[in-house]
C-alpha positions as CSV (number, residue, x, y, z in Angstrom):
1,M,38.8,5.8,80.2
2,K,39.1,2.8,77.9
3,S,42.5,3.9,76.7
4,R,43.7,4.3,80.3
5,V,42.7,0.7,81.1
6,I,44.5,-0.6,78.0
7,I,47.7,1.2,78.9
8,L,47.5,-0.1,82.5
9,I,47.1,-3.7,81.2
10,I,50.1,-3.3,78.9
11,G,52.1,-1.9,81.8
12,I,51.3,-4.8,84.0
13,F,52.0,-7.4,81.3
14,F,55.4,-6.1,80.2
15,G,56.5,-4.3,83.4
16,W,57.8,-0.8,83.6
17,G,61.2,-1.5,85.1
18,I,62.2,-2.2,88.7
19,S,60.9,1.0,90.2
20,S,57.3,0.1,89.2
21,G,57.4,-2.9,91.6
22,L,58.9,-1.1,94.6
23,A,57.0,0.3,97.5
24,Q,58.8,3.6,97.5
25,V,61.8,5.3,95.8
26,I,62.9,8.5,97.6
27,E,65.8,9.3,95.2
28,T,67.3,8.1,92.0
29,I,71.1,8.2,92.0
30,N,72.5,7.9,88.5
31,L,75.8,6.1,88.4
32,P,78.9,7.2,86.4
33,P,79.4,5.5,83.0
34,V,81.0,2.1,83.5
35,Q,84.7,1.8,82.9
36,K,84.9,-1.3,80.6
37,T,88.6,-1.2,79.9
38,G,91.6,-1.6,82.2
39,G,92.0,-3.9,85.2
40,M,93.9,-7.1,85.3
41,S,93.5,-10.0,83.0
42,L,90.9,-12.7,83.6
43,M,93.5,-15.2,84.5
44,E,95.1,-12.9,87.0
45,A,91.7,-12.1,88.6
46,L,91.1,-15.9,88.9
47,Q,94.4,-16.3,90.6
48,N,93.6,-13.5,93.1
49,R,90.0,-14.5,93.7
50,K,89.4,-15.2,97.4
51,S,87.0,-14.7,100.4
52,Q,88.0,-12.2,103.1
53,R,86.4,-11.4,106.5
54,S,88.3,-8.3,107.5
55,Y,87.3,-4.9,106.0
56,S,88.4,-1.3,106.3
57,S,85.7,1.3,106.9
58,M,86.9,3.2,103.8
59,E,84.0,3.9,101.4
60,L,84.1,2.8,97.8
61,S,83.9,5.6,95.2
62,Q,80.8,6.0,93.1
63,Q,82.9,4.9,90.1
64,Q,83.8,1.7,91.9
65,I,80.2,1.0,92.8
66,S,79.1,1.7,89.2
67,N,81.7,-0.8,87.9
68,L,80.8,-3.3,90.6
69,L,77.1,-3.3,90.0
70,W,77.5,-3.5,86.2
71,A,79.9,-6.4,86.5
72,A,77.5,-8.1,88.8
73,Y,74.2,-7.7,86.9
74,G,74.5,-4.9,84.3
75,I,73.3,-4.8,80.7
76,N,76.1,-5.6,78.3
77,R,74.3,-5.8,74.9
78,P,71.8,-3.7,73.0
79,N,69.1,-6.4,73.4
80,G,69.1,-5.9,77.2
81,F,70.9,-9.1,78.1
82,R,73.1,-9.1,81.2
83,T,76.7,-9.8,82.2
84,V,75.4,-13.1,83.7
85,P,73.2,-15.9,82.3
86,S,69.7,-16.3,83.6
87,A,67.4,-19.3,83.3
88,R,64.8,-18.6,80.6
89,T,66.0,-15.0,80.7
90,Y,63.8,-14.4,83.8
91,N,66.3,-11.9,85.2
92,E,64.6,-12.6,88.5
93,F,67.1,-10.9,90.8
94,D,67.2,-7.5,92.4
95,I,70.4,-6.4,94.1
96,Y,69.8,-4.5,97.3
97,I,72.8,-2.3,98.3
98,I,73.1,-1.7,102.0
99,K,75.3,1.2,103.1
100,S,75.7,3.4,106.2
101,E,73.8,6.3,104.7
102,G,70.8,4.2,103.5
103,W,69.7,1.3,101.3
104,F,69.2,1.1,97.6
105,V,68.1,-1.2,94.7
106,Y,70.2,-1.4,91.6
107,D,68.2,-0.6,88.4
108,P,70.2,-2.1,85.4
109,E,68.1,-0.4,82.8
110,L,68.8,3.0,84.2
111,H,72.2,2.0,85.6
112,A,71.2,3.8,88.8
113,M,70.7,3.1,92.5
114,L,67.1,3.7,93.6
115,K,67.3,4.9,97.2
116,M,64.6,3.2,99.3
117,G,65.4,4.5,102.8
118,N,67.9,6.5,104.9
119,E,68.3,3.9,107.6
120,D,71.6,2.0,108.2
121,L,70.4,-1.6,107.8
122,R,73.9,-3.2,107.8
123,E,73.1,-5.1,111.0
124,Y,70.4,-7.0,109.1
125,A,72.7,-7.8,106.1
126,G,74.3,-10.7,107.9
127,T,75.0,-12.3,111.2
128,Q,78.8,-11.9,111.3
129,D,80.3,-8.9,113.1
130,F,82.3,-7.6,110.1
131,V,79.0,-7.1,108.1
132,K,77.9,-4.3,110.5
133,T,81.0,-2.1,109.8
134,A,81.9,-3.0,106.2
135,P,81.1,-0.1,103.8
136,L,78.9,-2.0,101.4
137,N,76.7,-5.2,101.5
138,L,74.8,-6.6,98.7
139,V,71.7,-8.7,99.3
140,F,70.5,-10.8,96.3
141,V,66.7,-11.0,96.2
142,A,64.9,-13.4,93.8
143,D,61.5,-12.3,92.6
144,F,59.7,-15.6,92.0
145,N,56.8,-13.7,90.4
146,R,59.0,-13.1,87.4
147,M,59.6,-16.8,87.0
148,T,56.4,-17.6,85.1
149,N,55.3,-21.1,84.1
150,A,57.6,-22.7,86.6
151,D,57.0,-24.7,89.8
152,D,58.6,-23.9,93.2
153,E,61.3,-26.6,92.8
154,F,62.3,-25.0,89.5
155,R,62.3,-21.5,91.0
156,K,64.4,-22.5,94.0
157,F,67.0,-24.4,91.9
158,Y,67.5,-21.8,89.2
159,S,67.5,-18.8,91.5
160,A,70.2,-20.6,93.5
161,T,72.1,-21.3,90.3
162,D,71.7,-17.8,88.9
163,V,72.9,-16.1,92.1
164,G,76.2,-18.0,91.8
165,Y,76.9,-16.3,88.5
166,I,76.2,-12.9,90.0
167,S,78.4,-13.4,93.1
168,Q,81.3,-14.8,91.1
169,N,81.3,-11.7,88.9
170,V,81.5,-9.6,92.1
171,Y,84.4,-11.8,93.2
172,L,86.3,-11.3,89.9
173,Y,85.7,-7.5,89.8
174,C,86.9,-7.3,93.4
175,A,90.0,-9.4,92.6
176,S,90.8,-7.1,89.7
177,E,90.4,-4.0,91.8
178,G,92.2,-5.1,94.9
179,L,89.0,-5.1,96.9
180,A,87.9,-7.6,99.5
181,T,84.6,-9.6,99.3
182,I,82.9,-12.7,100.6
183,V,79.6,-14.3,99.7
184,R,77.5,-15.3,102.6
185,G,74.5,-17.5,103.5
186,Q,74.6,-16.4,107.1
187,I,71.8,-13.8,107.0
188,D,68.5,-13.8,108.9
189,K,66.4,-14.0,105.8
190,A,63.1,-13.5,107.5
191,K,64.3,-10.3,109.3
192,A,66.0,-9.0,106.1
193,K,62.8,-9.6,104.2
194,E,60.9,-7.5,106.8
195,V,63.3,-4.5,107.0
196,L,63.7,-4.4,103.2
197,K,59.9,-4.4,102.9
198,L,59.9,-7.3,100.4
199,R,56.7,-8.8,98.9
200,P,55.8,-12.4,99.7
201,D,57.1,-13.6,96.3
202,Q,60.5,-11.9,96.9
203,H,63.1,-14.1,98.6
204,V,66.5,-13.4,100.0
205,I,68.9,-16.0,98.6
206,L,72.4,-14.8,99.5
207,A,74.4,-11.7,100.6
208,Q,77.8,-10.5,99.8
209,T,80.1,-8.0,101.5
210,V,82.5,-5.7,99.6
211,G,85.1,-3.2,100.7
212,Y,88.8,-2.5,101.1
213,P,90.7,-5.2,102.9
214,G,91.2,-4.7,106.6
215,E,94.2,-5.3,108.7
């Protein structure tokens, strides 16, 4: 009994990955290995970076989703550091993926999508009409509980800063792949928090739509 208590305390202190803090995971979808070569040059991607509001209904491939999520927030070094900087290495964000066939959370350590539900929640991923029909929406959720030894002003400022790095990586990947994207503040955060079953210390900061360009 004593050893079980010690193990539980260690698990709470260090954390056992994203899935340990989620209400339910109904399926783990392992993503294909990331393609880290190819694509256009950084300078070309910067030239092509733009926001778009018209999307085709064509779905992205699993390989594209794999590359996209890794570019946004993946692990790029053996020490577990990410493709984006993070204040005090809090890594406070979870990326929720909203698709027609369900909703998921990206687990960078597993490089997998954790399926949380089968519902089509796209109508809650933003207030603009194109959000409801685009094939993929990302909702960036900051977990303030991970930002230890910090006050609310610090948490709000640095989560807003850190999400900018994530969304820009999405922009650059989409520019390189010929995909359309737009980062959005127009989302009913309270409703999104409800349908995504977030805890009180989890906060919706921004959302971003991704897909093939529409007409």
